[in-house]
C-alpha positions in Angstrom: -10.3 0.0 -19.4 -8.6 -1.5 -22.0 -5.0 -3.9 -21.0 -2.0 -2.0 -22.8 -1.1 -5.5 -25.2 1.3 -4.2 -27.0 4.6 -6.6 -27.7 7.5 -5.5 -25.2 10.8 -4.3 -26.3 12.4 -5.5 -23.3 16.2 -4.4 -24.3 15.2 -1.0 -23.8 12.2 -1.3 -21.4 14.1 -3.5 -18.5 17.2 -1.7 -18.8 14.9 1.7 -17.6 12.8 0.1 -15.1 16.7 -1.9 -13.9 17.7 1.7 -13.0 14.8 1.6 -10.2 16.8 -1.6 -8.4 20.1 -1.8 -6.3 22.8 -3.3 -8.1 22.7 -7.2 -8.0 25.6 -8.5 -5.8 27.5 -11.2 -7.2 25.7 -14.5 -5.4 22.5 -13.2 -6.8 24.0 -13.0 -10.2 24.7 -16.8 -9.9 21.3 -17.0 -9.3 19.2 -18.5 -12.4 15.4 -18.5 -11.9 12.9 -21.5 -13.5 12.6 -19.9 -16.9 16.2 -19.4 -17.4 16.3 -23.3 -17.3 15.0 -23.6 -21.0 16.8 -27.5 -21.0 14.6 -28.5 -18.3 11.1 -27.6 -19.6 11.4 -26.6 -24.0 11.5 -30.3 -24.5 8.1 -30.8 -22.0 6.8 -28.2 -24.6 7.3 -29.5 -28.2 4.2 -30.4 -30.4 2.3 -29.4 -27.3 -0.4 -26.5 -28.0 0.9 -24.1 -25.3 -1.6 -21.2 -22.8 0.7 -19.2 -20.4 0.1 -16.6 -17.8 2.1 -14.0 -18.0 2.8 -10.8 -17.4 6.1 -8.1 -17.7 7.9 -9.9 -15.2 8.1 -13.0 -17.3 11.6 -12.0 -18.5 14.8 -14.2 -19.2 17.5 -11.1 -19.4 16.5 -8.5 -21.3 14.1 -10.9 -23.5 10.1 -11.6 -22.6 9.1 -15.3 -22.0 7.0 -15.3 -24.9 9.3 -14.3 -27.4 11.7 -17.1 -26.1 8.9 -20.1 -26.6 8.0 -18.9 -30.3 11.9 -18.0 -31.2 12.0 -21.6 -30.5 9.3 -22.6 -32.1 7.0 -23.6 -29.9 3.0 -23.0 -30.6 1.8 -20.2 -28.2 -2.5 -20.6 -28.2 -3.7 -18.1 -25.4 -1.8 -15.7 -22.7 -3.5 -15.6 -19.2 -3.3 -12.2 -17.3 -3.2 -11.2 -13.5 -4.3 -7.8 -11.5 -2.3 -5.0 -13.5 -2.6 -6.9 -16.4 -0.3 -8.3 -18.8 1.8 -4.7 -19.3 1.6 -4.8 -15.5 0.7 -1.0 -15.9 -3.3 -1.2 -14.8 -3.6 0.7 -11.5 -4.5 -1.5 -8.5 -8.2 -3.3 -7.8 -8.5 -1.8 -11.8 -10.6 -4.2 -14.1 -8.7 -5.3 -17.2 -10.5 -6.4 -20.3 -8.6 -8.7 -22.7 -7.1 -8.4 -26.0 -5.1 -9.6 -28.2 -0.9 -9.0 -28.9 -0.4 -6.4 -31.5 2.6 -8.1 -32.4 2.3 -11.7 -32.4 -1.7 -11.7 -32.8 -2.1 -14.1 -29.7 -5.0 -13.7 -27.5 -4.6 -12.0 -24.1 -7.8 -13.2 -21.3 -7.4 -11.1 -18.1 -7.9 -13.3 -14.7 -8.7 -9.9 -13.0 -11.9 -8.1 -13.3 -15.3 -9.6 -13.8 -12.9 -13.2 -14.5 -10.6 -14.6 -12.1 -10.8 -18.0 -13.1 -10.0 -19.6 -16.6 -13.2 -21.2 -17.5 -13.8 -24.4 -20.0 -13.9 -22.7 -22.9 -10.5 -20.6 -22.0 -8.9 -23.3 -21.8 -9.6 -25.7 -25.1 -7.0 -26.0 -27.2 -4.6 -25.8 -24.7 -2.4 -28.8 -23.5 -0.3 -27.2 -21.4 -0.2 -24.3 -19.2 3.0 -21.9 -18.1 2.5 -20.4 -14.8 5.3 -17.4 -14.9 5.2 -14.4 -12.7 6.8 -12.6 -10.0 5.5 -13.0 -6.4 6.7 -10.6 -4.0 5.8 -12.9 -0.9 2.5 -11.2 0.5 -0.3 -13.0 1.0 -2.5 -10.0 0.0 -0.4 -9.8 -3.3 -2.8 -11.0 -5.8 -0.6 -13.1 -8.0 -0.9 -16.3 -5.8 -4.8 -15.9 -5.6 -4.2 -16.3 -9.4 -2.1 -19.2 -9.1 -4.9 -20.7 -7.3 -7.5 -20.6 -9.6 -5.1 -21.3 -12.4 -4.7 -24.7 -10.4 -8.1 -25.1 -10.1 -9.3 -24.6 -13.7 -6.2 -27.1 -14.9 -7.0 -30.1 -12.7 -11.0 -29.8 -13.3 -10.0 -29.3 -16.7 -7.1 -32.2 -17.2 -4.4 -29.9 -18.2 -1.2 -29.8 -17.1 0.9 -26.9 -15.1 4.3 -25.9 -15.6 5.5 -23.1 -12.9 8.7 -21.4 -14.0 9.7 -20.9 -10.3 11.1 -17.1 -9.3 13.0 -16.2 -6.1 10.9 -14.8 -3.4 12.7 -11.6 -2.6 10.8 -12.2 0.8 10.9 -15.6 1.9 13.6 -15.3 4.6 11.1 -14.6 6.8 7.7 -16.3 8.2 5.0 -13.4 10.1 2.4 -12.0 10.4 -1.3 -13.5 11.2 -2.5 -16.1 9.8 -5.8 -15.8 7.4 -9.1 -17.5 9.6 -12.0 -19.1 7.9 -14.5 -16.5 6.9 -12.3 -14.1 5.9 -11.5 -14.9 2.3 -11.1 -12.7 -0.4 -9.1 -12.5 -3.8 -6.4 -10.3 -1.3 -6.1 -13.4 0.9 -7.6 -17.5 -0.4 -5.3 -19.6 2.1 -4.9 -20.2 5.7 -1.5 -18.7 5.7 0.2 -16.2 7.2 0.7 -12.5 5.7 4.6 -13.4 5.0 5.1 -17.5 4.3 8.3 -17.6 3.2 7.8 -19.6 0.3 8.3 -19.9 -3.2 5.1 -19.7 -6.0 6.3 -23.2 -7.0 6.4 -24.1 -2.9 3.5 -22.6 -2.2 1.4 -25.0 -5.2 2.3 -28.0 -3.9 1.4 -26.4 -0.1 -2.2 -25.6 -2.1 -1.9 -29.1 -4.0 -0.8 -31.2 -0.7 -3.5 -29.3 2.0 -6.1 -30.5 -0.4 -6.9 -26.3 -0.6 -8.2 -27.0 -4.2 -12.5 -27.1 -4.3 -13.0 -30.4 -3.4 -9.6 -31.3 -2.5 -8.5 -32.1 -6.6 -4.8 -32.2 -7.2 -3.7 -30.7 -10.3 -0.8 -32.2 -12.4 1.8 -29.8 -11.8 5.5 -29.6 -12.7 7.8 -27.1 -10.7 11.0 -25.8 -12.6 12.9 -24.7 -9.8 15.3 -22.0 -9.4 19.1 -22.6 -9.3 21.5 -21.1 -6.4 18.5 -19.9 -4.8 17.7 -20.4 -0.8 15.6 -18.6 1.2 18.4 -16.8 2.7 19.9 -15.4 -0.4 18.8 -11.9 -0.9 17.4 -11.6 -4.6 17.1 -8.4 -6.9 13.7 -8.4 -9.0 14.8 -7.3 -12.6 11.3 -6.1 -13.6 9.4 -4.4 -11.2 6.3 -6.4 -10.4 3.7 -3.8 -10.5 3.5 -0.2 -10.9 3.1 0.8 -7.0 6.5 -1.8 -6.2 8.9 0.0 -7.7 11.9 -0.4 -5.8 13.9 -3.0 -3.7 12.7 -0.7 -0.5 8.9 -1.0 -1.2 9.3 -4.7 -2.1 10.7 -5.0 1.8 8.1 -2.8 3.0 5.1 -3.7 1.4 3.9 -6.6 4.1 4.4 -3.8 6.5 2.7 -0.7 4.9 -0.1 -2.1 3.0 -1.8 -2.7 6.0 -2.5 1.4 5.5 -4.7 0.8 2.6 -7.5 -0.2 5.5 -7.2 2.9 7.0 -7.6 6.8 6.4 -4.0 7.3 5.5 -2.0 6.9 2.2 0.6 5.0 1.3 2.5 6.8 -1.1 -0.1 6.3 -4.0 0.5 9.3 -6.7 4.1 10.0 -5.6 7.4 8.9 -6.9 7.9 6.9 -3.7 4.6 4.6 -3.4 4.7 2.4 -0.3 8.1 4.0 1.2 6.0 6.6 3.0 2.6 7.6 5.0 0.4 10.1 5.7 -2.5 12.6 5.7 -4.0 16.3 5.2 -4.6 15.7 9.4 -1.3 14.2 10.3 -0.3 16.3 13.5 3.4 15.6 12.7 4.1 18.2 10.2 7.6 18.0 9.7 7.1 15.7 6.7 5.0 16.5 3.7 4.3 15.6 0.5 0.7 15.8 -2.4 -0.6 13.2 -3.8 -1.4 13.5 -7.9 -2.6 11.0 -10.6 0.2 9.4 -11.9 1.2 6.5 -13.7 -0.7 3.4 -12.1 -2.5 5.9 -9.7 -5.5 7.9 -11.6 -7.3 8.4 -8.4 -4.6 8.3 -5.3 -6.4 9.1 -1.3 -6.3 12.6 -0.9 -5.1 13.6 -4.0 -4.4 16.9 -4.4 -4.5 17.4 -0.7 -1.6 18.3 1.4 -0.5 15.3 3.4 2.1 15.0 6.9 3.2 11.7 8.1 6.1 9.5 7.7 9.2 9.2 5.0 10.6 5.9 5.2 12.3 6.5 1.8 15.9 7.1 3.6 15.9 2.8 4.7 18.2 1.4 2.6 17.1 -2.1 1.0 20.1 -4.2 2.9 18.7 -2.8 6.0 15.0 -3.7 5.2 15.9 -7.2 4.0 18.2 -7.7 7.6 15.1 -6.8 9.5 13.2 -9.8 8.3 9.6 -9.2 10.3 6.8 -7.1 10.0 6.8 -3.9 11.7 3.3 -3.1 13.2 5.1 0.0 14.7 4.1 2.4 11.9 0.4 1.5 11.7 -0.2 2.0 15.8 1.7 4.4 15.7 -0.1 6.4 12.9 -3.3 4.8 14.7 -2.1 6.8 18.0 -1.5 10.3 16.4 -4.7 10.5 14.2 -6.8 10.1 17.3 -9.9 8.7 15.3 -10.8 5.9 17.0 -12.3 3.1 14.9 -12.8 5.4 12.0 -8.9 5.2 11.3 -10.0 2.1 10.1 -12.3 1.4 6.9 -13.5 -2.1 6.1 -11.0 -3.2 4.2 -8.7 -3.6 6.7 -10.1 -6.7 7.9 -10.0 -8.5 4.6 -6.0 -7.4 4.3 -5.5 -8.9 8.2 -7.4 -11.7 7.7 -9.2 -11.2 10.6 -11.2 -9.2 13.3 -8.9 -9.7 15.9 -5.7 -7.2 15.0 -8.2 -4.2 14.5 -9.4 -4.7 17.7 -5.7 -5.1 19.5 -4.7 -2.0 18.1 -8.0 -0.3 19.6 -7.4 -1.8 22.8 -3.5 -0.9 23.1 -1.6 -3.7 23.2 1.8 -3.7 22.4 3.8 -5.1 19.2 5.3 -7.9 20.7 1.9 -8.5 22.7 -0.2 -9.2 19.6 3.2 -10.6 18.0 2.8 -13.1 20.7 -1.0 -14.1 19.4 0.6 -15.3 16.7 3.0 -17.4 17.3 0.6 -20.8 18.0 -0.9 -20.3 14.2 2.9 -19.4 13.1 4.7 -22.5 14.9 1.9 -25.0 13.2 2.6 -23.3 9.8 6.3 -23.8 10.0 5.7 -27.3 10.5 3.6 -27.5 7.6 5.7 -25.7 5.4 8.8 -27.8 5.6 7.1 -30.5 3.7 6.7 -28.6 0.5 10.1 -26.6 0.4 12.7 -26.8 -2.4 15.7 -24.6 -1.1 16.9 -24.6 1.9 
């Protein structure tokens, strides 16, 4: 599948995307992300050959960061894109092929598909690398795996990495099981909980500080921090971070509902409300139904063309979901009981998402949500202590 590498016209595109999110509060408007703090990093890029890890979220207001840097005379030599491609429109899990940006002619290298880490040849001519992606704060969201691989490649090739930090919309809490050894994958590289409460910049410092790069090597790292952000500050994303995270409600529901990707249930893919509902053709409660179909970002959604019954969460407002501040296991536990399929309710991907084999067994055995949560607490407490060493924000 060819990546759509066309140059973005964000004056209109960003406006259209913004309509899917709730209005910013005065407090949020005061936040400056790292990319907006040009005075802190532009001098570091003068007279350097610059590479960039970027996608559709790499914006300053209505302008793409690539435009801003080029307009300021920065020599941009290569762009690297994560899952969903530079345009952010490619289906989840679909390999992305590199291309050239149509207007600028800059080569775009995909870091999702056959290659997830820049090679030494890819990094030739690059003096400094910029990383600017909007994360959503869930371990299985692959942008942090791309972060790890880029840090490792830069460390191995003696290239400085500048991270333009952005707020984590789920950065106000920590929850879920820690990834156990032996369950590493591209949807979970680090021994961190599902919701880890750190920005990209903070996590990068943890990756370096805890020696998680191969051989314990250290990346030459510089963080351009956000201004006016704390971990308790609500933050509305200006651009949707991937094709199926299109509202702030989906951002907040994602850490809970992504577990359904490891089951027989459709999680709203192929509808106008991905990660805001879930269902199955045989779900016994028929009070709500929908039919998944092909759409942008979902060429072949689970149960395509079949009438699904399930649970509608579209009535939940972003403010109440933000205030909830925890993963809701009740939804997947309710679906498991309602479907009455036993172990076949789950597929092989569930343990990969959970980062262990115990969560599935706990649900099958009928443990309550609070009983499951108690098993997480020792690891979460240890993680909280480690996390404090790397925080940049209150």
